[in-house]
C-alpha positions as CSV (number, residue, x, y, z in Angstrom):
1,M,133.0,128.0,65.7
2,N,136.7,128.8,66.4
3,R,137.6,126.0,63.8
4,A,135.4,127.8,61.2
5,L,137.0,131.1,62.0
6,R,140.4,129.6,61.9
7,E,139.6,128.2,58.4
8,A,138.2,131.6,57.2
9,L,141.3,133.4,58.4
10,E,143.5,130.9,56.6
11,Y,141.5,131.3,53.4
12,Y,141.4,135.0,53.6
13,Q,145.2,135.1,54.1
14,K,145.6,132.8,51.1
15,Q,143.3,135.0,49.0
16,I,145.3,138.1,49.9
17,A,148.5,136.5,48.9
18,L,147.1,135.3,45.6
19,A,145.7,138.8,44.8
20,E,149.1,140.3,45.5
21,D,150.7,137.8,43.3
22,R,148.3,138.6,40.4
23,I,149.0,142.4,40.8
24,Q,152.7,141.7,40.4
25,L,151.9,139.6,37.3
26,F,149.9,142.5,35.9
27,K,152.6,145.0,36.7
28,N,155.3,142.8,35.2
29,N,153.3,142.4,31.9
30,I,153.1,138.6,32.5
31,M,149.4,138.4,32.9
32,S,146.5,140.6,31.5
33,A,143.0,141.3,32.5
34,Q,141.8,139.0,29.8
35,D,143.8,136.1,31.4
36,L,141.2,136.3,34.4
37,G,138.5,134.2,32.3
38,S,135.7,135.4,30.4
39,P,136.1,138.4,28.1
40,V,136.6,141.6,30.0
41,R,136.8,145.3,29.0
42,D,139.0,146.2,32.0
43,T,142.4,147.5,31.5
44,T,145.3,146.1,33.5
45,A,145.2,149.3,35.6
46,E,141.5,148.5,36.4
47,A,142.2,145.0,37.1
48,I,145.0,145.9,39.6
49,E,142.5,148.2,41.4
50,I,140.0,145.5,41.6
51,E,142.7,143.1,43.2
52,R,143.6,145.9,45.6
53,R,140.0,146.2,46.9
54,L,139.7,142.5,47.1
55,I,142.8,142.6,49.2
56,D,141.4,145.4,51.4
57,N,138.1,143.2,51.8
58,Y,140.0,140.1,52.8
59,R,142.2,142.2,55.3
60,A,139.1,143.6,56.8
61,G,138.0,139.9,57.4
62,V,141.2,139.0,58.8
63,R,141.3,141.8,61.2
64,V,137.6,141.1,62.5
65,I,138.7,137.4,63.1
66,E,142.1,138.3,64.8
67,E,140.3,140.9,67.1
68,F,137.7,138.1,67.9
69,F,140.7,135.6,68.9
70,A,142.4,138.4,70.9
71,R,139.2,139.1,72.8
72,E,138.7,135.6,73.4
73,E,142.2,134.9,74.7
74,A,142.1,137.9,77.0
75,T,138.8,136.6,78.3
76,T,140.3,133.2,78.8
77,R,143.3,134.8,80.6
78,S,141.4,137.0,82.9
79,T,139.1,133.9,83.8
80,D,142.0,131.7,84.4
81,G,143.8,134.6,86.5
82,G,140.7,135.0,88.4
83,S,140.3,131.5,89.4
84,K,143.8,131.4,90.7
85,A,143.5,134.3,92.9
């Protein structure tokens, strides 16, 4: 399970970076909403907002996974500390 969570964490972090890159491309007029694939009606500002929401969602996933690992680590430390006492 830890391996799957670590892979998910890595994936989420990559997706955040990609979305942040796309926002910069939109802002610098290097990319438009139409470059995302099939014909879209979105304006660049709407596309940027969609990317920001995507980032927020992935960051929420990252927080959940990091909190899980922190709890797991704390439990491991308290168990290790308890057995040494």
